[in-house]
N, C-alpha and C positions, 0 to 999 in steps of 0.2 A: 574368338575374343582376341588372340594371343598378338596377332596382327594388326591390333588396335597399338597404336606407339603416344605417347605423352607427347605433346605439344610444345612442349616445353624444352624436350630436347633438341629441338631444331635451335633455339636460342644458345648463341655464344655463351661463354662463361662471363663475360664485362653483362651482358645483358641482361643474363638470370642475377647478377649482384645488384642490378641498377632497380630489377623487380623486386626483389626483397626489400632494397632500403624504403621502394615508394611502400610498400605494403607496412613495414614497420613503419615510417612516417606518418601515414594514415592512422594507424593503431593506437598511435600515443598521442595523436590530435584527439582522434574519439573517444581515449582514456582521459585527458584531460578537461573534452568537452562536459562529459556526466557526472566527473568533481566538481567541475566549476558550477555544473547546472541543475543539478538534482535539487541544494537550496532554497535554488530562487526561481526556477520554472514553475508556472502555472497556466492553467486557461481557463480566462475569466468568461469563455463565450460555452460553456459546459457547467450542467447544475453543479459537478464534482471538481470544485476547482484545483485542486492541492493533489490529496493522496493519487487518485486513480491515473492523471495525468503522468506524473512525478513514474511510478510503476511500470507504465508502458514505455514512457522513452527507458527506464531502464533497462526493462527487457529487451526490447529491440535492438539497444546497444548493445548489451550482452553478445546478443545470437549475433549482427553484423560482426564483431570482434572475435567472437568465434569462427565465422565464416572466412574473416581473416587470414586467421591463424591457421585454419585448414587447409589453406588455400595456399599459404607458405611452406607446410611440410609437404604437400600434393608436389610443389616446385622443386624443393633439398632432395624430396625421397628419403626422409627420415625425419622421426619426430624426436625431439629433445623436450623430455618432461623434467619439469622441477616441481620437486615432489617435497612435502612439508607436513609436518604434524599435527597440523589444523585442518588436512585437508579431508579425513574421515568422519569430524564430527559436521562437517559443513557441509559432506553428500551428504549423510544422513540426515542433516536436517532439513534439506532441499526436499529429499526425496520424502520426507513424514510427510513435509505440505505438501504436496502434490498428491500423495497415498489420501489424506483427509480431504483434499477437494472433489477428489476423483470419488472419497464414499460417501458424499454429502448430499442432503435428500436432492436439491438442485446446484446437479455437476456444474454448469456452465458458470454461475453466479460462484459456487465455489473457487474456479478458477479465476475467477478474473476481479480478486480482491488481495489481501495480505499476499496470497501463494504468488504472484506475480513479482512483490520486491523481495520474499524468501528466494527465488528461483533465479531470481535478475541478479538479486545479490552476491548470490553463488556465483555465477557466472562473471558477473564482475570481477569477485575475488579472483578466480583461475585466472582470469584476462591478465590481471595484473601482474599476478604472478611468474606467467607462462610470456607474456609480453617483454617485460619491463628487466633491462639488462645492465643499463644503465646508470650511476650514481647521481649525473644530470637529468636524466627522465626520471627518475623520485623525486628528486625535489620539483620538479617542474608540476608533478602530477600533487604534491602537497601547497605547494604553491597557488595551485589552482582550487583546492580548496580551501585554504585559508584565507584567500582573497575574496571568495564568495562568500564565505561568514563575514566580513569583514564589511562588503556592501550587506550585508541586511544590519548588522551593527549599523551603518550608517543610516538605513533606512529607518530604523527605531529612534533613533536620533533627531532626524526630522521629526519623523513625527511628534515627540514628546515637545522639542522648542518649538514645534508650531510655524516653522517658513513656512509650510506647503500647504498651510490651513481652509488659505484663502483658496483655494483650490474645489475643495465639497467635494473631493474624489472617496472611492471607500478606500483605497490606496492607502490614504494618508490618514485613515482613521485608528485611534489608539491598539484597538485589536484587532488588526489587522496585521499578516505578517503571510508571506510567501511559503513560508516552511507549513503552514494550515494554521496555527494559532504562537500565541505569544509565549505561551509554556513550552510547545516544543522548538520554538527559535532559543529561547532560553537553554533550554538542556544542551540544543548543538552547541552554543559559544561556549557553558562552560567545559563542556567533552572537549572541545578542542582547543581551549588556551593552554593549557600544558605545550600540547604540541609545535603551538603558536611560538610559546617561549624558546622549545628548544629549536625552533628553527632559527628563531633571532638568535640566540647565544652561539648556535652552529659558526656564527661569519660575523655578527655585531654590523649589518648594515642598516640605514635609515629605512629602505622601503620596511625591513622584516621588523623593525623596530615599530612603524607605522599598524601594522598588522595587529601586533600584541595590543597596543593601546586603543585600535577599532573595536577592539576584542573585548577589553574592558569599559570600554563605553556603552558598547552595546550591552553587556550583562546590568551595567546600571541602569541603563535608560530601560531595560527589559523588565527590571525588578521592580522598577518604578511601577513601568502599565501593569503588570500583574500585582500589583497594591490596589492599585484603580479599580481593575477588571474582579479580582478574585474567582478564578475559572473554578466549575463544578470538577473536581476530579474526584473518582468511586474511592470511597476510604475503604483502606487496606485489609481489615478484616471481611468487608464485604466480599470484596477480591478471592480470598481465599475462601469462602461458604461456598459463593459460585463455582469456584477451580473444584471445589472437592465433591460439589453436587454432583458432579458429570462424571466422577467417578462410580456411582448409585447405577448409573444407567447400562447398557448395553457393552460387549466387548470391547464391539467398535469404538464409542467414545472414551472407554475408558486407554486404550492405545491408539486412536487418531483423534480423540474429539470431536465436538460436534459441528466442525468443518470453519474453514478461514472467515468465512461471511456469517456465521452463525452465533456470534458470541452474546445476541441481544436476546436470542430463544431461551441460553440459558440463562442471564440476566434475570428474565422477569420468571421463570420458573423456580428459580433457586434463593434470590434476593431476599434477606432478611423482615419480618414485618417490623422491625426496628427502626427501619430505613423511612418508615411512613411519618417517623417522631421528627425527622431533618426535613429540611427546605427542598430535601433531591426527591420526598415522597413520590411525585409523581413523572420523575425523568426516568426514560426509561435509555439507558446506554447503549451505544453499539460498538464499542470497545471502551476500556479502561482498566484499573489496576494493576498495580504489578504486572511485566512484560510476565515477569515468569509464570504468574498466575496464569494471566492470559495465555499463556503456550498452553499451559495443564489443558486448560476450556476447550481452546481452540482447535490445537493440533494433539492433543494426547500425551499420553506419556513417553513416547518414541520423540514425540518431537521436543518434549520436556527433556530429557535423557540425552539428546543431542545437543543442546543448549548448555547443562551442566558439565557432558566433556569436552564441549569446547572452551568454557568457563576453567575446567580444572586444567586443563593445557596448559591456558595463558599464563593461569595464577605459578602452575608450577614450574613454568618457562619463568618467567620474572621472577620469584623466589631466588633461583640458581644466577639469573644476569645482577643482578643485582649485590650479588656478594663479591661482584666484582665493578672495575673502576670502567663504567660503562659513559659512551660517548653521551652529551647531551639530546644529541637528536632521535639517540636510542631511549632514551630517559623521558622525551617528550612525547614519543608512539606508545609506550608500554603504559605511561599513568595514565594519559587520554583513553587510551583502551580500556583501561580501568575502570576509570569514570564512567564510560558508555554501561560496562555489565554492570557497576553501582547503581547507576541510574534504573535501570532493567530490574533492581530488586525492588525499588520505591515506586518507582512511578509508569505510565505506560510509556508504548515505544512509539515510535511517529516512523512512516516511511524516510524521513533524511537523517534519523539517528540511527536507524538498521541500516540503510546505506553507507553512512559514516563509519559503521562498524567492521565492514565487510571491505571497505577501504581499506580504513588502519591496520586490519589483519594482513589486507595484501603488503602495503607499504613496508610491514616488520618481515615478510617474507624476503622481500626483495633485499631488504638491508641485511639480513642473514644468507641469503644468497652471496652480495658481495663481498660481505665479508667473508664468505666460504667455510660459513661455520654449518659441517656436516650434522650434528647433534641436531637440528631444526631443518635442516633444508640438505638435500641432497637430487643430486640430477640424473638422469637414467636414458641413454640415446637408442631407439629403436630404429632398425632399416628396414625401410618398406620393399616390398617384393616389387620386378620390375615388371607390372600388370598394370596397364593404363585403368582398368576397370574397376579393380579395388582399391585400385592409389586414389581413383573419385567419387567413391561412396559416400563416404563421411562430408568432403564440400559439397554434394548435389541433395543429401538427406538434411544438412544445415540449410542450404538454398529452398528449400521448400519449405522447412521448419517458418523462413521466413516470410515468406510469402502469405503462408497459412495464418500465423499468430498474426502476422500486421493488418491481413484482410478481417480478422476478428475483433483486433482493437481498435480496427477504423472504425470499422460497423459501431459496435458499443460507444467509441467518443461521437461518433455522428449523431447516433439515439439518445446521449444525452444532452448533446446542440438543442436538437429538437425539443426534447425536454424542457430545459433551460429556457426557451423562445418561447414555451405554454406557460411558464410559471411568470414568466413576463407579460403575456397578451392578458392571461388572468388576472393580472395586478390592474391593469388598462380597462378591465373588462370589454375584452372582446371575448366572446362566447363561441366562435363559429371558428376565429384563429387558434381559440385553444383547444378547441374540441380536433383540430383537422392537425392538428400540430403533436399533438399525443397519440394518434392513428399512425405518424410517419415513426413514433418514437416507440411504441410500441411493435410496429412494421419489424425496425431495424433491430430489435432487441424484446423479441416476445418472453426473454426467460428472468426479465426485472420486473419484481413484483410491486415494487411501487409505482415505476409506470404505471401496473396494473389500475392499482388503488385509486390513482389522481386521475387516471381514466376514467371509471367508474365513477365517482364523485363531479366529474364533467360533466357527465349525461345525466346523472340526477340530478345536478344545477340547472342544464339546459330544459328536462323536461320538465323541473318544477316552473321556470321560467315559463314558458310556455301555456302549460296548463291555466296559471293563475291569467290567463288574458279571455277574456270574455267573447261567446258566441264562435268559439272554434268551427274551422270546418271538419267534416269526413279528413280530410289530409293530415290536417296537423293534430287530429285526437288520434289517427295512425302512429304519426311523428312521435308523438308524448308515449306511445304504446313503446315503440322500436327503440327509445332511450332508457325507457326504465328497462326494457330487456337487457339490453347494453349495458345498462351501470347491473345488473345482477350477475350477469354474465362474467362480466371483468372483475366484479367481487369475489366469485367462486375461483375464478382463477388464480387470482393471487392467493386465495388460501389453498388451492391446491399447488401451487409453487413452492410456496412456504408456509408446509402446516403445522409448524410451531410456533412459528410469529404469532405471537396474540394480536396486535393491531391487525393484522390482516382479517383476524376473525371480529376483531372488534369494527372493522368499518363494514364488512356482511352486517354483521346485525345492524347497524346504521342505516345501513340502506334500506333493509326488512322492515325495520321500526318508520321511516317517514311513510310507506305504504301500509301502516296497520289497517288507516281507515278505508283503502281502496281497492287491498289484493285479500282474498278471504286465504285464511293460515298463515299472514304474514305476523300476526304474532306468537306462533309458535318456531316459525322460521326465528325469528327472534330471537325467543328463548334459546332456541337451542345453539345458534351464532355465540350468544351473551356466555352461556354455560363453556363451551369452548373456551371460549377465551380467557374465560377465568379461570380453566383449568389450568391454563397454560401461563397465564400470570396471578396465582392465588392471591399476593400481599397486595394488588392494584386496590387503592380504597374505591375510584371512582368505577370499576366496572360493577363492584358491588353495589354502588349506587342507582349505578345505572339497571341493575338486576333488580333494585327495589323499586325505582321508578317505573317499573315497566309492568309487576305486578300490582303497583297502587293503582 
């Protein structure tokens, strides 16, 4: 092993510097791209247009940046780490999310959820702090984020004034936003306004002023959209009751929550009966409530304490810094970060706002590093041994991770593409296409219970359609039997994948109920499935009515 030499050693000093500069330029480009794209990026060809595509892009970018940084370390044979007071809470937060996902009933789904943005956001934070070494680079990243928010604002203004209404595209619908919802866009614009002002006041250029004006215009247009749409938001007190309800379960749920993908399970189990007196009585929230309550529910006390630890360090630092004569840019960074953390206390978080939090935290660390503020940031240099094998381990591990994670995310996105196409086929009454497309979705991602539920319903609908025909052949009768068996099998599979999800048991009960007049014992199976659904969603009036109707 010792005979193996680093191939970089054969390069001249000039070639090494040129290679390092190219790596740095590539890394800065990737950072600027992710800051710009996260608020705007969505995939209209999959069922989940917004969150999962953004989260996948974020995580893959974070891994690629980590690989580029490790290659730079491999080339230079030294590791220069920028350490900050925010490192420990961010690492703890990302680890708590990973452990929570690992302990989830459906582990794969747990990782393919908010876990992506928590881990990807942490990677983005560390990439910013380790890679950005110049003020011009920092300003480029800030500009990328602000330009992205300005484009969101322009988009909203165009929706309001109706310039593009004649195109009849969903993109120009009042309720559409690339961030996922008008509310999530409003939260992002409100949080970034102080940063936009600080960026403008630093140099007072026309372009910077345009960013501020666009942000304000977007907030005004978004406020009008919110007034017209009145989006459903989980009440504060309901979010608190659900969060505290999880503390009464097992030690796993106390410390690590119900899992990043399982908020709906806790919602149905602990929502108060008083919610039935509101317009939200029949709504099952898959996320919602103040973000801190949401964290307590999904990633438990460990995740919440990590976030509180982060908030404490931000507030403590801000208090010290605001006693001094701060630059307008530093004020903008602090106020924007404070607004994000304040929004988390009253409203649900979104992918874009969470990424903005990690980005602004990274910007702050870079700012203090450039100012050589050793009370916040310090650097540590580690010389690597002259051993090719040891030095190449980290780049190789990261490279393997990139291919593995990329392949898994690719499969999930392809499955969601086929699922989306099946929904379009179902709307067009193309039964065979719907059936075949859902088979492809289930094959690529067998861990998604929603695909199983949809496939079960498709089988049942096809069986019902075929059975309604007259003079069936023996082959057609066998086909009906097979479709019914597949509907039952997929309904059971969905319930086994997410056994604490009330809607899966409700779906299984509906399948059995449709067979009461044809299959012996179907009434008892229906009763058992409904009772299981009610035990998981005890205040749901619709389930109680269905149970009463069954007895009647």
